[in-house]
C-alpha angles and dihedrals in degrees: 000000000000090000091049094047090048091053096252092136098166092053092045090050092051091049094047092047091051091050092045091054086055090054102256106155093202089060092054089048092051091048090050090053091048089049092052093047091051091240091135095049123290116004107276111197094174092054091045090051092052091050093047092048091053094047092043093050088053090058100259100154096200089055091048091054094045091047091051091049092049093048091049095047097039090237089129095050126279114025110249114180096177093055090043091056090049091055093043088055093050091049090045090053087049090058103263106151092198089054091048089056091046092048090050092049093048091053093043094052098031090239109161091346139046115289106262117167091186092060090042090056091048093056095040088052091053092049092045091052087053090054105262105154096203091051090050090055094044092048090049090052092050091052090047093051098035089237110160093347138043114292108257118169091187091060091041088057091045093055094040088053091049090049091048092050089050091054106263104157096209098047098078090057091050089051091053089047091054093049089085092060 
């Protein structure tokens, strides 16, 4: 990493390739990033995808998230929402808060998977517990509306308060709105 951070790309590449041959998922991940950035020549999405798939399959959560994002956006080739959701779920289970939010959103909208508000609430709750402000607000709204879980204004207030304390600009107004209930 020191070579990479110092701009010695050729040396970093050689080190990462050596580590990747020995099965280190982080090395494949770093090479994928370099491929996407065009630091190894022209941007090479197909090569990046292969590297990310190998690192992700080995359980490297950052690679799982990046692979999911690339599959969703089409940056790695053909857009594949179903595969993206699968990788978001693996990364979410591995503790990635960003992936938890994406998994929640995929289930909430039915993007790449069936719409399932209960699963959306599950993943928003995990992200909210980890401090994601947007997830706090979304979970509060789901409790307020009874969307995907039983309506519970006490829990709606709890999560709106948490979102407000964390800086969400809309949460204080929602709290005032709930004061009448």
